C-alpha positions in Angstrom: 35.1 41.7 -72.0 34.3 45.0 -70.4 30.6 45.6 -70.4 28.5 48.5 -69.2 24.8 48.5 -68.5 22.6 51.5 -69.2 19.6 51.8 -66.9 19.2 51.0 -63.2 15.7 49.7 -63.2 14.9 46.1 -62.6 16.1 44.9 -66.0 19.4 46.8 -65.9 20.1 45.6 -62.3 19.3 42.1 -63.5 21.7 42.4 -66.4 24.4 43.4 -63.9 23.5 40.4 -61.7 23.7 37.9 -64.6 26.8 39.5 -66.1 28.5 39.1 -62.7 27.3 35.5 -62.5 28.4 34.6 -66.0 31.7 36.5 -66.3 32.7 37.2 -62.7 34.2 40.6 -63.6 33.6 44.0 -62.2 31.3 46.3 -64.3 29.4 49.5 -64.1 25.7 50.3 -64.3 24.8 53.9 -65.3 21.5 55.3 -64.2 20.3 58.8 -65.2 18.1 59.3 -62.1 19.2 59.6 -58.5 17.7 56.2 -57.5 17.5 52.6 -58.7 14.3 50.6 -59.4 12.8 52.5 -62.3 9.0 52.4 -62.0 9.1 50.2 -58.9 8.6 52.6 -56.0 7.3 51.7 -52.5 6.4 54.1 -49.7 6.4 52.1 -46.5 4.5 54.0 -43.8 5.4 51.9 -40.8 4.0 54.5 -38.5 0.6 54.1 -40.0 0.9 50.4 -40.9 0.5 50.6 -44.7 2.5 50.7 -47.9 1.8 52.7 -51.1 3.1 51.2 -54.4 3.2 53.5 -57.4 4.3 50.7 -59.6 3.7 46.9 -59.4 3.0 45.4 -56.0 2.7 41.6 -56.7 4.7 39.1 -58.8 3.2 35.9 -60.3 5.2 32.7 -59.6 4.1 31.2 -63.0 6.2 29.1 -65.4 9.8 29.6 -66.3 9.8 33.4 -65.9 8.2 33.1 -62.5 10.7 30.4 -61.4 13.6 32.6 -62.6 12.5 35.6 -60.4 12.0 33.3 -57.4 15.6 32.0 -57.9 16.8 35.6 -57.7 14.6 36.4 -54.7 16.0 33.3 -53.0 19.6 34.3 -53.8 19.0 37.8 -52.3 17.4 36.2 -49.2 14.3 38.4 -49.3 11.2 37.7 -47.2 8.2 37.0 -49.4 4.5 37.4 -48.5 2.6 34.7 -50.5 -1.0 35.1 -51.6 -2.4 31.6 -52.0 -5.0 30.7 -54.6 -7.6 30.3 -51.8 -7.0 33.9 -50.6 -9.8 36.4 -51.3 -7.5 38.6 -53.3 -6.7 35.6 -55.6 -10.3 34.5 -55.9 -12.2 37.8 -56.3 -11.7 40.1 -59.2 -14.3 42.5 -60.3 -15.5 44.7 -63.1 -17.4 48.0 -62.8 -19.8 47.9 -65.7 -23.3 49.1 -66.4 -23.4 51.0 -63.2 -22.6 48.1 -60.9 -19.7 46.1 -59.4 -19.7 42.7 -61.1 -17.8 39.7 -59.8 -15.9 37.7 -62.4 -16.4 34.0 -62.3 -13.7 32.2 -60.3 -14.7 28.5 -60.9 -16.1 26.4 -63.7 -19.5 26.7 -62.2 -19.5 30.4 -63.1 -19.5 29.5 -66.8 -23.1 28.2 -66.7 -25.2 31.0 -65.0 -25.6 34.5 -66.4 -23.3 36.8 -64.5 -23.5 40.6 -65.1 -22.2 42.4 -67.1 -22.6 39.4 -69.5 -26.0 38.8 -70.9 -25.4 35.1 -71.8 -23.7 32.3 -70.0 -20.0 32.3 -70.6 -19.9 28.6 -71.9 -21.6 30.0 -75.0 -18.4 32.0 -75.8 -16.4 28.8 -75.5 -18.8 27.0 -77.8 -18.4 29.8 -80.3 -14.7 29.2 -80.2 -15.2 25.5 -80.9 -17.4 26.1 -84.0 -15.5 29.1 -85.4 -13.0 28.3 -88.1 -9.5 29.6 -87.8 -8.4 32.5 -90.0 -4.9 32.9 -91.3 -3.8 36.2 -89.8 -2.5 38.9 -92.2 1.1 39.7 -91.3 0.9 36.8 -88.8 -0.8 39.2 -86.3 -4.0 41.0 -85.4 -5.3 43.0 -82.5 -6.3 41.2 -79.3 -9.8 42.8 -79.6 -10.3 41.5 -83.1 -9.0 38.0 -82.1 -11.3 37.8 -79.0 -14.4 39.1 -80.9 -13.8 36.6 -83.7 -13.3 33.6 -81.5 -15.5 34.4 -78.4 -17.9 37.2 -79.4 -18.2 41.0 -78.9 -19.3 40.8 -75.3 -16.2 38.9 -74.2 -14.0 41.3 -76.2 -15.7 44.4 -74.6 -16.2 43.2 -71.0 -13.4 40.6 -70.4 -10.5 41.1 -72.8 -10.5 44.9 -73.1 -10.4 45.6 -69.3 -7.7 42.9 -68.9 -5.5 44.8 -71.4 -6.1 48.0 -69.4 -4.8 46.1 -66.4 -1.7 44.6 -68.1 -0.4 47.6 -70.1 -3.0 50.4 -69.8 -3.5 49.8 -73.5 -6.4 49.7 -76.0 -7.1 46.1 -77.0 -8.1 47.3 -80.5 -4.4 48.1 -81.1 -2.5 45.6 -78.9 -0.9 42.6 -80.6 -2.4 39.2 -79.9 0.8 37.6 -81.3 3.0 39.3 -78.7 0.8 39.5 -75.6 -1.1 36.2 -76.0 1.1 34.3 -78.3 0.0 30.9 -76.8 -3.6 31.4 -77.6 -2.9 32.8 -81.1 -0.6 29.9 -81.9 -3.2 27.4 -80.7 -5.7 28.9 -83.1 -3.3 29.0 -86.0 -2.1 25.4 -85.4 -5.2 23.5 -84.1 -8.0 25.7 -85.5 -9.3 26.9 -82.1 -8.2 28.1 -78.7 -10.1 25.5 -76.6 -9.2 22.7 -79.1 -5.6 23.7 -79.0 -5.5 24.0 -75.2 -6.9 20.5 -74.8 -4.5 18.9 -77.4 -1.4 20.7 -76.2 -2.2 19.7 -72.6 -1.8 16.1 -73.6 1.2 16.7 -75.9 3.7 18.7 -73.9 4.1 18.4 -70.2 6.3 21.2 -69.0 9.7 21.4 -70.8 10.9 24.3 -68.7 13.0 22.4 -66.2 14.9 20.4 -68.8 15.7 23.3 -71.1 18.8 24.7 -69.6 17.7 27.5 -67.2 17.2 25.1 -64.3 18.9 22.0 -65.6 20.2 21.4 -62.0 16.7 21.5 -60.5 14.0 24.0 -59.7 14.6 26.9 -57.3 13.5 25.9 -53.8 11.1 28.9 -53.5 9.4 27.9 -56.8 8.9 24.4 -55.6 7.4 25.8 -52.4 5.1 28.2 -54.4 3.8 25.2 -56.5 3.3 23.1 -53.4 1.5 25.8 -51.4 -0.4 27.0 -54.5 0.7 30.6 -54.5 -1.3 32.8 -56.9 1.1 35.7 -56.4 3.4 37.1 -53.8 4.8 40.4 -52.5 7.9 41.3 -50.6 8.0 42.4 -47.0 8.5 46.2 -47.0 7.2 46.6 -50.6 8.5 45.6 -54.0 11.1 48.4 -54.0 13.0 46.1 -51.6 14.0 44.0 -54.7 15.9 46.7 -56.6 17.4 48.0 -53.4 18.6 44.6 -52.4 20.0 44.0 -55.9 22.0 47.2 -55.7 23.4 46.2 -52.3 24.3 42.7 -53.5 26.0 44.1 -56.6 27.8 46.8 -54.7 29.3 44.2 -52.3 30.7 42.3 -55.4 32.5 45.2 -57.2 29.6 46.2 -59.5 29.6 50.0 -59.5 26.1 51.5 -59.8 26.5 55.2 -60.8 23.4 57.2 -60.1 22.7 60.6 -61.8 24.9 59.5 -64.7 23.0 59.9 -67.9 24.4 58.5 -71.2 24.1 61.2 -73.9 25.5 59.3 -76.9 26.8 55.9 -78.1 29.5 55.8 -80.7 30.2 52.4 -82.2 33.5 51.3 -83.7 35.4 48.1 -84.5 37.0 48.2 -81.1 33.7 48.6 -79.1 31.6 51.6 -77.9 32.4 55.1 -76.7 29.7 56.2 -74.3 29.3 59.9 -73.6 28.5 60.2 -69.9 28.6 63.5 -68.1 30.6 65.0 -71.0 33.3 62.4 -70.6 34.0 59.6 -73.1 33.8 56.1 -71.5 35.2 53.3 -73.7 33.8 49.7 -73.3 33.7 46.6 -75.4 29.9 46.0 -75.1 26.8 47.8 -73.9 23.6 46.3 -72.6 20.8 48.8 -72.7 17.8 48.4 -70.5 16.6 51.9 -71.4 13.1 52.5 -72.7 13.2 52.4 -76.6 12.5 56.1 -76.8 15.4 56.9 -74.5 17.9 54.7 -76.5 16.8 56.1 -79.9 18.6 59.5 -79.6 21.8 57.8 -78.4 22.2 55.8 -81.6 20.7 58.4 -84.0 23.9 60.0 -85.2 25.5 56.8 -86.5 22.3 54.7 -87.0 19.3 56.8 -87.9 17.2 53.9 -89.2 17.8 51.9 -85.9 16.8 55.1 -84.0 13.6 55.4 -86.1 12.7 51.7 -85.5 13.1 52.2 -81.7 10.8 55.3 -81.9 8.2 53.1 -83.6 7.5 51.5 -80.2 4.9 53.8 -78.6 4.6 54.5 -74.8 1.7 55.8 -72.7 1.5 58.0 -69.6 -0.3 56.7 -66.5 -1.6 58.4 -63.4 -1.4 56.5 -60.2 -3.3 57.7 -57.1 -2.6 56.0 -53.8 -5.1 56.6 -51.0 -5.5 55.5 -47.4 -8.8 55.6 -45.5 -9.3 55.0 -41.8 -11.1 51.8 -41.0 -12.2 48.8 -43.1 -14.6 50.3 -45.7 -14.9 47.8 -48.5 -18.2 46.0 -48.9 -16.6 43.3 -51.0 -13.0 42.1 -50.7 -10.8 41.1 -53.6 -7.8 42.0 -55.7 -9.5 45.0 -57.2 -11.6 46.0 -60.1 -11.2 47.0 -63.8 -13.3 49.3 -65.8 -14.1 48.3 -69.4 -13.2 51.1 -71.9 -16.8 50.9 -73.3 -18.0 52.5 -70.0 -16.1 55.7 -71.0 -15.0 56.5 -67.4 -11.8 58.3 -66.5 -10.3 55.4 -64.6 -8.7 52.1 -65.7 -9.1 50.2 -62.5 -8.6 50.2 -58.7 -6.4 47.8 -56.7 -7.4 46.9 -53.2 -3.9 46.9 -51.6 -5.2 46.3 -48.1 -7.0 43.1 -49.2 -3.8 41.8 -50.8 -1.6 42.4 -47.8 -2.2 42.9 -44.1 -2.5 46.7 -43.4 -4.2 46.8 -40.0 -7.3 48.9 -39.7 -6.7 50.7 -43.0 -8.4 50.6 -46.4 -5.6 51.3 -48.9 -6.5 51.6 -52.6 -4.5 52.4 -55.8 -6.4 54.1 -58.6 -4.9 53.8 -62.2 -5.9 56.4 -64.8 -4.8 57.5 -68.3 -2.8 55.1 -70.4 -4.0 55.0 -74.0 -6.8 57.5 -73.0 -4.5 59.9 -71.1 -4.8 62.8 -73.5 -8.6 62.3 -73.8 -9.1 62.8 -70.0 -6.0 64.6 -68.9 -4.7 66.4 -72.0 -5.0 69.8 -70.3 -2.6 68.7 -67.6 -4.8 69.0 -64.4 -3.2 69.8 -61.0 -2.4 66.9 -58.5 -5.4 68.3 -56.4 -7.8 68.0 -59.4 -6.5 64.5 -60.2 -6.9 63.4 -56.5 -10.4 64.8 -56.4 -11.4 63.0 -59.6 -9.9 59.7 -58.3 -11.6 60.1 -54.9 -15.0 60.9 -56.5 -14.8 57.8 -58.7 -13.8 55.5 -55.8 -16.6 56.9 -53.6 -19.2 56.3 -56.3 -18.0 52.9 -57.4 -17.2 51.5 -53.9 -19.9 53.4 -52.0 -17.4 55.0 -49.6 -18.5 58.3 -48.1 -15.2 59.1 -46.3 -12.3 61.2 -47.7 -8.8 59.7 -47.8 -6.7 60.5 -44.8 -3.4 60.3 -46.7 -2.8 60.2 -50.5 -0.1 60.4 -53.2 -0.5 61.4 -56.9 2.1 60.2 -59.4 2.3 61.0 -63.1 4.3 58.3 -64.7 5.5 59.8 -68.0 5.9 57.3 -70.9 6.0 54.4 -68.4 4.5 51.5 -70.3 5.4 50.4 -73.9 2.5 49.5 -76.1 2.7 46.2 -77.9 0.8 47.3 -81.0 0.0 44.9 -83.8 3.3 43.8 -85.5 5.3 44.3 -82.3 7.0 40.9 -82.4 8.2 41.7 -85.9 9.4 45.2 -84.9 11.5 43.8 -82.1 13.0 41.1 -84.4 13.9 43.8 -87.0 15.6 45.9 -84.3 17.7 42.9 -83.1 18.4 41.8 -86.7 19.7 45.3 -87.5 22.1 45.1 -84.5 23.3 41.7 -85.6 23.7 42.7 -89.3 25.8 45.7 -88.4 27.7 43.7 -85.7 27.0 46.4 -83.1 28.3 45.6 -79.6 24.9 46.2 -78.2 22.3 44.1 -76.4 18.7 45.2 -75.6 16.7 44.1 -72.6 13.6 45.3 -70.8 9.9 46.0 -71.1 10.0 47.5 -74.7 11.2 44.2 -76.2 10.3 41.2 -74.1 7.2 42.0 -72.0 6.0 44.3 -69.3 5.9 42.2 -66.1 8.6 42.0 -63.5 9.3 38.3 -64.5 9.6 39.4 -68.1 12.1 42.1 -67.6 14.3 40.0 -65.4 14.3 37.0 -67.7 14.9 39.4 -70.7 18.1 40.5 -69.0 19.2 37.0 -68.3 18.6 35.8 -71.9 20.6 38.7 -73.3 23.5 38.1 -71.0 23.5 34.3 -71.7 23.6 35.0 -75.5 27.0 36.8 -75.1 30.1 34.8 -76.0 32.1 33.6 -73.0 35.5 34.6 -74.5 
């Protein structure tokens, strides 16, 4: 079967990797831009001993998706930089709320005192969950905010859950689907009547099934076993995360997988014999296409023949995010940690700040990444400010919140247009409808990537693997 992959981000490259592993045949990956990696972009300033990341910088080695990525990292022979659970970046996470930096509790002890910005001990929220009846969700879904407020109270929804959603997908918890993003918690409530109750019951019921369920039938990847044994909370890659897509491209190139850069697909025409792709004004026939493109990019390619599929793809909204990297001379942070999030109720123009130089060794530098925009992009940046204005705003927020008087010595401003899909209420159902449409019309098309199966690095890689493994071997 001749298969082509659209998109050279992590999901598209992963699709190429798993296609090669499953079918052992040459194939082509088409990428519209002049580079691979999508939103993963690292700037390694070896001369100054720091790295700027405009996309993700760490990967969590958790569960089956985490094990799957570590298997890939192992195969590519990449050097990892583990951050163990005892590391300050794993233990300390903060909120900036009510005019002060607040440490989030990092042990059970923290549940019993009153820790700002909360006005009551957190165990009360757990008690509320125990005594609150479950409610049958309309359409089998509701917003994460409504779910958290119902089960744990308004304070938890405002100061714990909402900022966490800003950190995950730059989204508004009042719109994001609990069924998609926190399916485990939602199912526990629906099945057992409460989150805590369900967590305790399921802990006794099912010890991890992952290893026995096919993906790692022959045993866990060595790196995953090491991560468990050494209690990694997360890890990075030496030289920055962009090392991963670059290594994948090299690995694939050495094995007859052609990665065509600056080759944008303009149209897909399906027929009983396969697909004709319009690429650079030429028709390229293949039997099957795996698209890792963002849903809004795939929509116009199928619109001519399948307008209703195109419309369903456009129903997945995306947000713009501003990322500002800054490097200061000297160690300037008064409190080390992974970083801080800003609850939306604070009505500030930033979503959060990552303390890169706490996560990884960067000499005598303080390196920070400021995230802004997302769901609130138009509210704060609708009049399209200049990079200088964006940098000035980010710098003034950092100086105020972290009590830094210095100016950054070196900085970068990135506007990431439509970079994160928003998993709004009903998302799981939307994705099922899209995939059912493809099945019903027997289209030789598979979809993988962040729009359908989750926003994290582990999610997009596993998404590609699952789509490839569902293809017939003949």
